[in-house]
Each structure stands twice: as structure tokens, then as C-alpha cells.
Steps between C-alpha positions, in 0.01 A plus 500: 500500500661673797621842591812510281353421151588825337253684716227245424480489870358664809165385379437368847182316580347597168768319309339174605163628405586525134756224462815660633500750216335834574603780724362596838302801388328345199202420710568767752429755228139408512450615854529818703149621473392802692398863464756760411483819693717800572658521156694821448426717205697386199546146636173364367572261215138404460162475648223238491169655595581643847816299562834656426807311376808686621834501315690330794242230508516437130880511501513249791278264306705549190826427693348171616424404140855605404650271771278218380613563140864499603471176687313326219726622217837504685562850351595801700290754316231515229514723195277802467228311315486232770484759771206672320321166457539425874360839593199428274454171671516657851249763399246243374546290814440801733192608308348148506581455868348828606182461298454142632572600852243775483243266349560226760458750779170617348376145477625405850722214397773391740682195626489414866799384706351145529445487122852608435635235735304232311654630175852468627497228758166321460415166350479638146752792493573732209695341212792736568521365861492139371767581244718677754492228762505187284807293583720511176636158580180313557248719328269490803332789684443498872277777643682464836813649332309817435371528852855443638628768267233747620575424861869580454459798261591758763838328553593521124681763303315826438500437124334161543236647735429782255473272209262275692284795577509594131389147406215512752393838371507368141287196591259724694461746206460219252223350712323840526519539123367144457202584725433810295508308174272228652244767595490617136492145364206411734309806368511370146192312384397372161119473462358216300346729245844659439655151455219412259550816296872447494461144386273604215733778401805268498321227297279701256639542158384646169582475131453825309573637166591858422607762251766748601726766366821611673567863582824510310310453166423872524802730469547744788523797258156415372337563835433847644479541879401818677601646840156390619574136393824512694334654806224237493755222474681644801189529717407140417848346545698718743439258790714248307807724513546559877863610544745484783713794621787523246746715317618521137871587484725619220869439563837491338778266588861620475706178517843487659729249317870431573720656241783328323736684732304359799529149370866540435564635847310210665692243299832660578417505871402128505824411316697674777300323767564165328875560529461595864290187574790287386707626799251525789484245781142563623300454186161527661577832671646638177191402292268648760699821489527557127217302328140616439389162637622324812725202505312179426630231739289231341652187348352412166448162332585455143239647268381760752735774392440716181597319180789736435696403815354158601739277305799722563455508880453119517800424293757749628717545808415744787594850402375476140350823367249591231404849387430778495186395309160659470196329644165636638597859430820474703873436449615191698821332594471142628776318695492135618544552873469143639424137411345257750317174505178570694162335559199648317288461810544453871297433812562633847339582835601803704450678832524876465625711789450859413637810676410866530579682179481197274254476214269291715483785757309712255188285560568348839589624847847355530678559831826316459818686387723341237738347754216342700343368180826338387557344840139358498549363145829330593344348805213361295750363248674305769170361628378378154845354418471286809139412437388563139153362572424810704547741204137532403392546864763769559405674176139521609600627841778743423503601134411861407379384166116538538445192290686274740194404714353351180793354313726429802782686316489273190550720188445201273676499158613825353705590189863612507482877523155521657620588849705805612860445394657414838236240580506358145884464504496333844266230376683457165845473655394264780430131488157332554437456872747776588395754759643850479427864591510793266414871535272686256314829502225313691725381790682178578374169352563154645479290187443124453585406148265222399529456122708578188415412143792367284761766430560643153741750348395865552662830431492837665526796253598850603363775277570871466189652357466860385157606359511697174346822620524867410765692682413793721632730232256342248216547750579859545516562125163327435338677795611829351338401169182395684490837685543686170214292352273575800563878452406466126188294581375771750572776250309322223227379744492197281692186617451310175638765263792562734580127504483493119738794472757332730453149352362346819219250512160636605279263699145507633346300783115500545292411798795490739373383844594651830688188613647399166861416495611503133457713194568374140874471477554603864511213743533704825275798441370529854644848566350629177158367594522641852580845344200458266264448788641770728239754602711778352525330161224614261400432145773644272769492776852413385731307739850553616758266341475149657829309534432126458861382501526409133270771364368845563133569458289815450123450539188711449139443613285476190173420669356438848202266524280486807325184616143462380312551173733664250385816315398460138827652371709228671314220323388676191674246269308218667172689473557586134559137432177396680298780331642384162404145580149611609456679164619199307257278693214731421587494124542120490197432726276710277611312193454156665167585648357636167605183320333276762179706494490486124574129467348367821782243537874481579578291194349748259642801688848343479451449118375853459808634686739255354593379854563152620243336729694373795408242771608464865410167672495389865534851643441523874575731789858380521562596134697816450567506124313455171690286249668723245400828675683494834378600841133613494337467839207735408407296198523174703290644776231614249496154335437324832215743582335499152198286423545225242434596136494864586724740304667755726552871459857601407744428787809714560787264553869555568601441146196580288120515473296175510143379435439152634235232505488209739420176313544249786479520878608216726369525857613250763278299725565643844553222755288492812802479722726802451707441812823444301448819293424695821816367662713589190363857501560521869857387467564752219386784725670384823834453318503875437470581872880482551574793273178694434436650847839679515449632151159636600643657821772674298249630249276638770771648722676840511866410439748784495835423346791744580781261398631733229609737785743231621581265211 
């Protein structure tokens, strides 16, 4: 699609790369390597080893992502959550790029000029190049087209040149990363003895029988554990409880709801506006002035409107009203503004002539003023009217739509309403084969209408929408109540008891991360989390009142956790559980062991203890569970290592204590040729190369994250 498709445009050369759908900076975001130096104090958003990421650099990259998002979605601005998600994505990209760049430099990997030329203009170019320069009409690719393009690149628009350089840089960086991965892959070797061992492990199985007793058969209150038991459990298991930097927060939400008076006032206002709408001439301007949502100039087919008004609007004359009615937490008034018979889809080609100050000028160096652009568009219209066959040639030569060199101005089929309003209406109102000009925010368009689907009845509905929100007076009143509550909480030094006294809901959030976005019941908690991680916020600190539009929040730091091994007190509950389980195992194991020693067999031990004798068949290294007892890897591992007809010592499992005896062992005949097994193992290892190196680089790097200072 071209430049005017609701900002799904200006994707330039890179549109062709990804099927005329993505924005120019999607791939450009992957580039711009280079050391960061001279960062002023307070402008450092992060650091990777010795390389600094400055705030302006991060913000520039984020803005590129933002532009890409706008062009792909057709929306003017994302919500707070989407903004946060994009910043997270930019951060991860920058970290990965810098780590990889540093590693490539150490290894000495580069791409020569000759090698790059082969990748873009050689006999077997990069797939993006093939995709970009394949003739959409014939489906054929000619390398000479690429060479001609490169030869004329300096004569093209600045944006096209920049996007070509971005594409070259992307291909170069991809090639360097491919070389890096290939070096790692070539270093992987699977010895024959390893393949033999793996083959045996995968194909060896055992049948075993066992007696077992679950831990829960002993009540917790019947077991005594000491401080020493808990300390021993901690020393043996603390490595399993590595923790990230986090905070525990207590907080109270003071909601702000519209009062009955607020609702009455909003409904009264919208009734007055309804009466005024009956008399205005410029409906669109009036709606844009008084409504919480802008005028929708779309024409809707039957069935596409809300059920409440669909039938009414399609069976009534223009000027018919409905409402006020309540929908989506708003009072609404709907008026049938227009009825037309319109096609559902259309096709057109266009030549865009932009001018300085137009939307297109934001991304291109446009030199024409508005009068010059109009004169040029009118001149081109006269030419194509005399000779329609020249339209595609002139679009390629003169259009300021960056996709024109690849689609010759043909926008293909698009739905009614997909294009900006002026362009859309010009194509709807014209006849097939008409040629017209129209001005939009992007400039002047010379349009050749090439297709209309059959017309059907459609309606345009004007709506006055007023959201049901608390009034400013209600906000002031609730804020005063929240301030009074904050004073009480500080006096009591106990947020929970203060909340109970005032009838507010007390909440807790544990293990809140530095870059988390939400808290339970609070969708946009970023400001609260930033406060929690401020260097001046300590354990026990109470916040100021946070205003989150529909609620006020008072928060308190309950606990600060540092990254690393947690102290015993932080995981005491876990350690008490493990110590309790250890004690239960000792008690059960002693009982099982004594029975086996006395009876010399599992059958008789089971009879003596009044336990069932269980069996587990065809257990191998791929097995994870024991039938009826759940996941027990330690028991399975012991069974595969135990000699046949040997009774084991008690085994501490996840769910209980076991004594086992292997009664059958099936060992495979290892084939002489293990080539296939070696190849499979090699493939398994090399398939991890795409993701594992960057994980390892992150783990072994010094990454400093200062984002909470900015976002």
C-alpha cells in the first residue's frame, strides 16, 4: 500500500522487503552500532560493560520504534502500556546489539566491500534484495535491476538513499552474525563414545518394584524441627533460591467514582447538546468541539453498527436521533447524518506530489511550496489524461510516495475508509477510469480510479459521546479524603490498620521488579514502582499520594530484596518446609529400612508394614514420573544405576521415601554405525546457537540499568 493508507506509508524501500506492510524503521532499528562517548552526567540511561547508552540515543531509537508502530497500526499514539512495552523492546535490542558488536570485534569478524556487493548485487543476493526487486507483475527477479538502482542511488530522494543504506547495513550485520554463529557451530563436535553412551541411555530401560510411603502420612504437628535443622536445610538448599533485586510493597487504593450528581450533570449536558445538534449546519465541526470522541466520517454497512442503533439507522430518514443512552461507560446520542450507496472496496493508482510543511515533509526533504506542488500535479493530470498508459511510468519517476518505484503507484484493492478521508472520498465519488486530483495532509494526489466493487447502502452516524467520569469537585473531595488518610497512616505507622479504620482495601505486592509496570489492581503503576526504586526510598518509607486518574494510592516499602542468595529469614518458610520433609524422610526411611533388613525381601517388608508393593515398567532416561506417585527423577535415576536384583537403600523422593529393586533390565544392541545418532546430537546442539550465545553474553556482562531515572 502507498503513502496515504492511514499512515501505513512512508515505509520506503523497506516496504517492499516485507510485502508492502512494515515501516521504514522496523529494520533500521537493528542498526546504528558504535561506541557511546561524552555522555553528560545524568544522561546515562544504561551501560553495557564499558559502553554507555545515553538518554538521547535511547530516545531516538524509541522514537523510531514509535514511528514504525504508528505506520503499522494507523493510530496516532499508543497508550501508556504500549509505550512501556516499546521501551522494553528498545532496551533489549540495544543490549543485544552492543554485546554482539563487542564480541564480533573481539573475534575479528567483518564483511568486506566485495562481499557486501555480492550480497546485494551478486548472482545469489540476499532474500530481501530478491523480494524487493522482484517484478510484481511477472514474479521474476533480474540482478541488473539492482545494479541499475545502485548506479542511480545518488540521484534519488534522501529518504530512499538513507533507507538503502539501512538495508545494506542490516544485511551486513546479519552476515557478520551468521559468521559468528557458524564459528560456534563448527566448534561443536560429538565424539563417537558420547553418541554410544547417549544411544544406550536413550534405549536402556528397567522394570522395578518398590515400597513407598508419602510424606503427608505423617502430620506436621507430630514432627519436631530445631533451629539447627532449619539452618542445615538452608545451607544445603540456598543455591536453589537465588533472588532478583525486588521490593515488597503495601498500598491502599482510594477509588474515585462519579457520584449520582456527576452522572446527572453529564446526562443533562448531553441532552442540551442533542438539542443544539438539531440546529447546526457543520455537524462534523460541532461533534469535534463538544464530544469526547472525534467525528467518525466512516460509512457503515448493515450489521456493523451496535445492535441498539443498527436497525434504526438503516430504516429511518436522515436526521433520526437515538439517545441519550448509556454504553461503554459513557452517555451517547446518535444521529443518522447521511445515507449513501457506496462500494465496499476500491482500487486506484496515484502520483503523490508533496510540498514543504505537508505530512510527507516530516520524513523527506521536500522543496516545493504548496502552489508549486499543485501546479505540478495539475500538469501531470493533463499528461495522463491524454496518455493513460504513461501513468505507471510517471508515478515511478515523479511520485513522492517511496513505494512508487516498486508498485508504480498502484495501491491495489483497499476497503472503503482505509485511506485518509479526502483520498477515500475522491475514489468513492468518481467513476472507474476517471482521473482526478485531490489534496490531503500528504500533498496533492493525481489519482487513476481503476476499480469499484458493487455499491450497497451505507450510513454515516454522528455521535455525541460524553464519558461518565467524576467531576473536578468529586476529585477534590476524594483527594482531601486520601490526604486525611495519609496523615492517619503516618501517625499510626501502620498502613493496614489505618486502611481498616477508614474502610479502604489494603493490598500487598511481593517481589516487584525494577521494570515492572503493574501492581495487583493497578494497571499503570509505573510511577509507584519508580518511587519504590528511588535511591532515597528505603525500607519502611511511605510515599506521597499518587494520582492515577481514577484512583489515589498511598504506598509503603515493606521489604527491599537485593540480588543474590537471600538471607535465611527471607526464605524461612521454605526452609522449614524442607527441614520438615527431611525429618519425615528420616522417620519413614528408618521404618522401611528396618523392615527390609528384618525380612530380607520387599514382599515381606510390604506385608509387615501393611504397604502395597508397586511396580514401574519400561522406565528409561526419558521418563519423568512414576505411575501413581508423580514426578520422581531421583528415584528413576537410582533405578537406572542399580544392579539387577539388588535392593536399594531408602531414596528421598519429591513425594515420599522409596526402597526399590530392579527386576528386569533391557539393554540395547548398539549399532556399529552411529552416524545418524551423532548427526541428531549435533543438530540438537547447533539449533541452540541462535539463542544461547546472547544469553551467555548477558549473563557474563556488567549491565547497568538506570531506566527508572527516566521512565
